[in-house]
Phi, psi and omega in degrees: 000131181263042188291307185298322179298317180291323178291322175298323177298322180299308182285333174293322177300314180294315181297321180298311181290327175300310181293321181295320177299319179297317180295318181295320177296316180299315180296321179298316180291319178297320178296321177296319178296318180296317179295327184278318186257343178062237183295340181267007185291333183299319179295318180293321179294317181297322183285335190239004186299324178297326182284328175293322177297318177302316178296322179296316178294324177297319180296312181294320180296318179297319180296320177294316181302322179280002172077026184278354177262347183291148176296336179281354181285358175299339179286343178276118181291173183296324181291314180295320179296321179296319179294318179296318178297323178297318179296316178298320179296318179296319178298316181292317178297319178300320178294317179298316178299317183295319185275341179274338179273059175234168188298324187269004180244157177265109183303137181281333178091159184292326181297316179295317181297319179294311181295314179295322179296319179294317181292316180296324178294318181297317179297313182293323180297317178298321178299316184282337171296319176296316179301314181297317179298317180296314183296325184278342182249353183282126178219143174238132175272132187238139173242146184242124177272126180243131181248346181198181182295329179294320178296320181296321177295326182293334179296339179292340180279345189304311185287349182266000185256028168075010181277072183291344179260010180246136180239122180282106182288327180159189182246156177240124183277145182224146172058039175081358180286137179253126180297135183263321188236006180264123184287322187254097177262121185276338180147199183260154181294338178295337179253031187303312182298320179293319180296316180299318179291315183293317184270001180056050180279132178251352181210132178246124178258145179208172176264169180298333180298328184296330183286347179277352179267116186297318182296318180291323179297324178297320178293323178298318180296320178298318179296316182299318179289347176266000177096009180263132180279134177236126182199156171281168185298324182299324179287329175296321179296321176300315185287316187278312186246001175057048169211170184238106180299122183297327182297336180257003185286141178231162177296328178296319178298316181298319181295317178292323182293326184294342179266359184283309184298135181284131182300321180298318181295316183294317187274328187247294188296315181296321179294317177297318177301316180297317181297314182295312184291319181291319179297317177297317180296320179298316182295311186281335182266357184301315177300319178295322179297317178299317179296318180294320178299317178297318180297319179295318184296317185275345185264340185208131178293142179126181182292156179284321183258153179239126181242142184206147179284127177231165180259130176262208182295136182061022176084004180294129186271147175210165181265113179274148181237128177223163170289137182289126180243355181242169175296157182293338180261023186300327182242038179296331181257019180100177182287127177226162178295145172267124184271056179061210181280358178271357181295125183295344180283345182281135178283160178304315178293320179299325179297320178291317180297319181290323183300320182253016174060023179290331181295344183265000181303318180301341180290347176300330177297319179294324178294314180297323182282342178101000177287331181227168170251165177289323181238130180167179176298146179295137178290133181248164176286147182304318182292326178289323179296316180295321179293315182289326180296332178286338185245344181239118179300143174065019184293328180294345182298330183292348178276358183284344180236165180295132177291162184225163175290316175235170183189176181297323179291320183293329182268355181244349184218141182293177176308135179269140179223021181202170178295323179295322176296319178297323178296315180295321179293325178300325179299320177286323178298319179296322177298314181297318182300326180281325190245017182302137179198168180297318180295317179296320177299318179296317179293325177294321177296320176294320176297325179296320176301316179298317181297319180295317181294326180276348180078023177139173180266123177238327185290152175089352183292319180295319178297317179297319180296316179297316180294323180296318179296318179295320180293319179297320178294319179297317180296320180296314180293324178296318179297317180296318180294319180297319179295318182294323181279341181277322183279072179263133180302137181254128177275129179269135178287142177285149182293000000 
């Protein structure tokens, strides 16, 4: 399976365009300085290059926050993309102006900023026209190998997993199995290499059962060395939509996933990242925290802070601290789901604090102390974990890594208020646990900024609903097929 390579390509694609936008913005401003100052431009560049770099990173970060690097951004037309880029350019230029107008810097002036801003925008706009053209014209032809009725049923899930750039060319029959409900049969697995060449297939999907067949595996290896990707459907979901469907999860996947995160990153780099980010966050958010504490105190009787037992890594319990956003009697009848910001137990001030995640600022102390990480699965209560583990397979797996203030699940799925929501969030947590890295953490922090500015997660709900319906239909058909194949008449031997 060429899974990890394709996932690296996904994040490499984002990192590449992120860096290219920063370079183009930097080049635009330098070109503007050269046009404005001519022979004297070297001094201005030398005095201001750190601030221009800050502006370049600000431009790329803003572009990422607005989602212009995502494969789903193909839905944003050229006009909308142009407006978003203009806003990102203004934000970055504003930052450069703010940091250059200090005593130790040589101000660039309004003329340079205007000229550099126009040039950097033009360079970035040309880059994003190319991105949009690529996203709208990129297509991969996919073939699905089916070995039994269960495999054939699994092909029904293909269109529900967000692969708008993937086209299912047809199915390939294996080991004498005849497709029952697939209209486009490409041929037999014995002619796999010929079918791939003839149909211009760039990706072959199969089930985990296919990898246990030695003859078929040899053909898979030949395809991989020829540049064709071979993977099961669960790996396609990881690559395209960055989550792991629990319904397709196997113990083998978990065992392979547990070896993915680098030990050095988890123990050293991630911890250093947490200390630096949490310390910086504590310093800069302290005035906002004081204001929020005052608002909680005057708006609702009771303590300012709310403390509760949560589970950390490997189930180790600790007391989490948040700003209180609910009435003091919110859990008089025991622990219940919070229904987002519509929950009647939330105070008016608490609703505002929760919407912009201000209530979670005190958790920076836990990150600094080592009880939590800045990025990771949300810490849950012990009783909720035990309840959910009984109903959701593999739920205890999320305890294998340090919990976080924000995470891949938090930036991709709204507040959960049901067991099904917990199941969907676990799918994103599992993806993060397998692919955690410094770059992914940085992108999650940028996504968190977007979520805070938007006041919550809204995108992806329709896609999740569509996928859930397809999965439920697949499970129903699988159960019916399994029952039909199990209930075989038994011949009794005569006495």
